[in-house]
N, C-alpha and C positions, 0 to 999 in steps of 0.2 A: 332617650337622653344620650345614650352612648353613640348613636348614629350622628347626632348633631356635633358631638365632640370630635368624632372621627373626621367629619367633613371640615371642621375648623382646623384640626391638626394637619390634614392633608393640604388644605389651602395655605397654611403658613409654611409648610415644607416647600410647596411649589413656588411661593413668593420668594423664599430664601434662595432657592436654586436659580430663579430668574435673575435675582439681584447679583448673584455671584458670577454668572456667565459674562465673559468679556464680549460686549456688543455695543453698538452705537446707542446713544441716549434716546433717540427717537424710537428704536425698536423696543427698548426697555419700557418706554411710556406706553406703547401700544400693548405690550404684553401685560403690564400692570392693569391697564384699563379692561382688557379682555378677561383677565382672571377675576377682577372685581365684578364685572357684569355677569360672568358665569356663576358667581356665588349666589346671586339673587334667586334664580329658579330652583337651584338645589336646596338652598336654605329654606325657601318658601315651601317646597314640597315636604321637607322634614318637619317644618313648623306645623303645617296642616295635619300631618299624621300625629304629631304629639298632642295637639289640641283635641283631636277627635278621640284619641285613646284615653287621655286623662279626664276629660269631662270639664265641668265648670269650676272645679274647686281651685285650680292653680293656673288658670288662664292668664291672669295678669302677670305673674312671675315669668311665665314662658314668653309672653310678649315683650317684657322688658329685656330679658336676656337675648332674645333674637333681635330685638331692635338695636342693641349695642353691636351685634355682629353685622347687621345691615349698615349701620353708621360707619363702622370700620371699612367695610367693603366700598361704600360710597366715597370715603376719604381716599381709598386706593384708586378709584376711578378718576377722581379729581386730580390726584397726584400724577397719574399717568398722562392725563390730558395736559397738565401743566408742563411736564417734560416735553411733550410733543410741541406745544406752542412755543416754549422757550428755545428749543433747539432747531426749529425750522428756519431756514434762511430765506429772506424775501427774494 
């Protein structure tokens, strides 16, 4: 459980730093999308380890908690893609 919390906290820290750096909006969109995509394999590996260690008793609660994290990461990917689409000039 602590590893998953650590990954989430580090992810939020990196997202905050990326948002504070002065840069073009297109680069911000790319960075947000890459961070969101990179969260999926790390979070998935931690989820598999948690499910294997805990067993069958609390699988549903683990899936719900990690599902919320994946949803937030997916929203970040869509937000980054939106920044890229909105700021590219034809």
